[in-house]
N, C-alpha and C positions, 0 to 999 in steps of 0.2 A: 626808317620806321622800325619800331621794336618788334621782335618776333615773340609770339606768345607760346606758352607751353601747351602741348596736347595732353589732355586729361582723359581718363577712361570715363564712360558714360555715367557710371555710378557716382564717381567722385564729383563730376560736373553737377549732377542732380543734388548731391549733398551740399555743395557750395552755394548753389542757387537757393536752396532752402534756407541755408544759414544766412545768406545775404538778405533774404526776405524776413528774417527773424524767426523762421521756423526751425525744426529739427533740434537735436541735442545741443547743449551748450558746448562751446569750444573747450577742449581738455588739453592742458599743456603736457608736454613731454617731460623727461627726467631733468632737463636743465631749466625748466620754466619757460615762460613766454613773455613777450612785451605786448601790452594792449595800448593801441593808439586810439584815443578817444575822439569824439566829434570835435572838430576845430583844432586838433593837435597835429603836430608834424612828426614824421618818422625821424628819429634821432640817430644819426651816425656822428662819428667824430674824426677830425683830422689831427694827427699827432706827428708833427714834423719839427725839424730844427729850423725855427723861424727867427731866431735872434743869435747874435754872436758870430764867431768866425765861420761857422758852417751854415749860416742862413742862406747862402747862395744855393745850397742843395735843397733845403726844406721849403723855401718860398715857392719855387716853381712846382714842387710837388703839391702843395696846398692849392695853388691856382689850378692845377690840373684837376683836382677833386672838384673845385667849384664849377669849372666848365663842364665836367662830366655830369654833375647833378643838373645843371641847366639844360644840357642837351638831352638827357634821359627823360626828364619830365616827371610828372606825378606818378604815384603807384596807387592804383585803385582809388583815385581821387584825393589821395593824401600827398602833400608835398614833403620833400626831404630837406633836412638842414644839418649842417655840421656845428651849429651853434657858434661858439667862439673857438677859433683854431687854437690848439694847445701846442706847447713847445717842449720837445724832447731834449733840447739843449745838446744833442749829440753826446749824451752821457748816460751812464747807468742811473745816476741820481735824478737827472731830469726825466728819464723814462719812467722811473718808479713813481716819482711824485705826480706826474701827469696821469699815470694809470690809476693811481689812488683816487684822483678826482673823477676819472671816467667811471670807475666801478661803483662809486658812491651814488650814481644816478642809474636806477634800475630801468629807466626808459631807453637807455642807449642800446642799440641793436648790435653795432659793430664799429670797428675802427679801421681807418686807412692810415697806416703808419707801421713802424716809425721810419724816420729818415736813416738813422744809423743803427748798425747791428748792436753796438754796446747798449744803446737805449732799449732796444727790443729785448735783449737778454734779461733786463730788469722788469720791463713792462709786461711781457708775454705771460709770465706765470699768473699775474693778477688778472689780466684780461681773460685768460683761459679758465681760471677758477670761478670767475663770475658768469661763465657760460656764454660769454660774448665771442665774437670772431674778430680776427685782426688780419688784414692783408697789407703787406708792405710793398711799396713800389721800388725800394732801393736798398733794403737789407740784402746782403750777399754772403754773410758768414755761413759756412757749412754747419756750424754748431747749432744753428736755428732750425735746420731741417734734418739732413742726413748726410751720411758719407757716400751716398749713391750706390751703396752695396747692400742696402736693406737694413741698415742700422741707424736708429735715431740719433741725432746730435745731442750733446749734453744739455743744450738750451731749448730743445724742442718741447712744445706744449700743444695739446690738441686745440684745434680752432685757429692755429696759426697758418697763414698762407703767404705767398709772395709772387709777384709778377717779375721781380728782378731775378737774375741768374744766380746759380750756386757757384761760389768762387772756386770750387774744385775744377770747373770748366775754365774759368779765367786763368787760374794758375797753370793749367795744362797748355792753354793757348800761348801764354808768355814764354813758357819753357820751350815749346816747339819753335816759336819764332826766334828766340835767342839761339838755340842750339842748331836748328836746321837752316834757318835763313841768314842769320848773322855770323854763324860759325863760332859762337862763344863757347868756351869750355870752362872758364873760371868766373864765378859770379858771387856777388855779395847781396845781402838783403837787409833792409832796415824797416822796422815796424814801430808803432808807438804804444803797444800794449793793449790796444783796443781789439775786441773780438774780430772786427772786420780786417784791420791791418795785419794782425798776427795770423789770422786764418788764411788770408790771401798770400802773405809772405811764405807761410808754411806750405801751402798748396803748390806754389811755384817751386820752392826748394825741393820738395819731394819729387815733383814731376821732372825737374831738371836733372836731378841725380839719377833717376831711372833711365833717362836718355843717355847717361854717361858723363854728365857734367859734374863739376865740383863746386860746392858752396864753401868758399874760403872764409867768409865771415857772415854770421847771422846775429844781428844786434838790434838795439832799440834806442829810440830817443824818448824823452818825456814830453807830453803835451805841455806847451808853454815854453819849451826851450827856444832860445834865440841864437845862442852861440853853438854851432855845430862842429867846431874844429876838433873837439875830442873824439866824437864818434866817427868823423870822417878820417881822422888820423888812424883810428882803429881799423877802419875799412881799408885804408891805403896799405897797412901792414900785410894784408893778405894778397896784395897785387891782383885784384880782380880786373877782368876785362869789361865787366858791366856791373851796374848797381841797380837793383830793383827796389824802389821805395814807394810802396802803395799806401801813402799817408795823405793827410789833408793840409791845406793852408792853415796857418802861416808857416808851420814847420817845414813843409815841403818847399816853400819858396826860399827859406833860409838855406836849405841843403843845396838847391840849384844855384843860388847866388854865391855860396861860399866854397863849393867843391873845387872850382878852378884854382883856388889859392893853396890847395893841399898838394904837396909834392907826391907824384905818382898817380894822381887822379885827374890830371889835366885833360886827358883824352879818353877817360872812361865813358862807356856808353851808358846813358841814363834811360831807364824805363820806369814810368810812373803808371798809375792806374786811374780808375774813374774818380777817386777822391780828389785828384788834381786835374781832371778833365773839365775844368771850370775856368770862366773868364779871368778871375782875379789871380790865377796862376799863369794861364797860357799867354796872357798879354805882357808879362814881364820879359825883358830882353834875355834873361838867363834861361827862359823856357825854350828858346830856339834850339832845335836839334833834339829835344826830348821826345821819346816815344811814349804813347799812352795806350794802355789796354782799357777796354770798357765794353758796354753793350753796343752791339751793331745798330747804328742809327739809320741805316739805309732801309727805310720802311716801305719804299716803293708805293705800290697800289693797295697795300693792306688797309682794310677799313674796319672800324669798330662796328658793333651791332647797331650803334646809333646812326651809322652812315657816314661818320666823320673819318677822314684820313689825315695823314700827317700834315699835308699842305693846308687843309681846311683848319685843323687845330691851330697851327702856327699863326695863320692869319687871324683867327679869333683871339688868340693869346695876345698878339701884337695890338689888336684893336682895343682889347679890354684893359691891358696893363701898360701899354706904351713902350714895350721892349720885348726882346726875344728871351726865351728861357735861359737862365744862367748855368744850368747843369743838365746832365743827359737823361734824367729819369722822368721827364714830363709825360711821355707817352705811357710809361709803365704805371704812373699815377692815375692817368685817365682810365686805362684799362682795368686797374684794380677796382676803381670806383664803379665802373659799369658792371664788372663781374659781381660785385656785392649787391648792387641794386637789382640786377637781374635775378639773383638768387632770392633776394627778399621778395620780389614780385611773384616768384614761382611758389613760394611756401606760404605767402600771406593768405589769411582767411578773413573774409568780411562777414561779420555777424552783427545784425542790427546796424547801428551807426558806428561801430568800432572795427578796427583792423587788428588782427592778432598775428603775431610773428613768433612761431615756436623756435626756440634757440637750437634745440637738437636737430630739428628739421632743416634749419639754415645751414648748420655744419654738414649735414648729410648731403645737402644740395651742392655745396661748394666742393665736397669730396668727389662728387660725380662730374665735376667740370671736365669737359672733353670736347675738343674741336671748337672751342669758343673763339669767335672772331675778334681780334684786337688790332689796334694800330701797330703794335710790336710784332704781330703775327698770330698764329693759331695757338691758343692756350689750352693745355691739358694738365691737370693737377695729379701728382703722384700722392701716395698715402702719407707723405710727410709734409705736404704743402708746397712743394716746388711746382710752380705752374707756368713759369716764364718760358719765353722763347730763348733757348740757351745759346744764342749766337754771340760770339765775341769778335771784335775787330781791334786792330792795332793801327793807330794813326801816327804820323810823324809831323810834329809841329815845326814846319819850315817857314812859317810866316806869322810871328806874334802880332804883327800890325794888321793882319787880316784873318780874324779868328774863324770866320765861316769857311774860308779856304783851308785853313789849318785843320779844322774838325772834319773836313771831307777828304783829307789826304790819307786815305786808307792804304796801308802797305801790306797788310796781312789780315786774313779772316779765318775764323775757326768755327766749325759747327759740329757738335758731337753726333 
């Protein structure tokens, strides 16, 4: 059952009067407002990577949004829709193009997205300038929020929030695991130029060096590369004990498959991140023995304010789509959607037969998010939009033929 917000008596009286058609007309704040007329639906949008090589990430995110809308139900008698799901293509170009489509419709209240940080860096400025809000379930680049020291990231824009973790925490987790648990002292890192991959590789490198480790090679591949021999030969020249490669398929697959043929790298320890914590990497033979960092998916008895826990969600997902989620941010997507719908319900004003949603009031309400119950844990937003449960776990893929077993094989956990 959804919990309702407690209002002061005066505000309750005003809203009742408005609902009955009395009192002053609704007055929009500085960012304007959305009017949902009789017979219309509340418009939000899903902006995820739903085609191409990274569709494995965006498809379960969009499905999480769909299930959250169904479970949450109507808001003051008005149903909610995402319309047609939009594709961020996991790229700046895709994020910008989709954002332009979204902001052209002044009935859109907010966006759940993007899947990828690179897409968000291009989409967020447009969404913000339009007065809308955007909550991402899987963006993790520090540039989108802050450096956790009170300084905004270069890609931060007002109205941006996320339930995913900040990769400064993930970088610290990988560094501590490598240095303290594995005894690694010399490491290399590979990214692909994306804000997510570069940001996470940098966060790891900085944290590892602060612990006393040495980064012997910091380099990049290009998206679309298939022959990794040159970059892996560069890595081998530094004689690292481990390689951290927080990138996506298919480039990550090629690295894992080709690294054993490079002299000096036959026994190097491989650590990937959540970009490769997906079925179409973890099931290949070369993925055996690879460590993965990512969000801690041991949700236990956590429940959303809708009453849904992880077990119930996964059962509902299986029944609706005939498969399990292919990537780890399904619960973050569900929680992001419920967080948005709850904030909309709290600020919405019914006047006559219409529903009014003030854009500034919606941002203010999301800014106040604290102690919010989610499947991933209790959510509280800081002033730069980091709202997630910042817990990181590292798993060891010891069984590519049994992915559920592999994904639950946690060997290290980190909580700031």
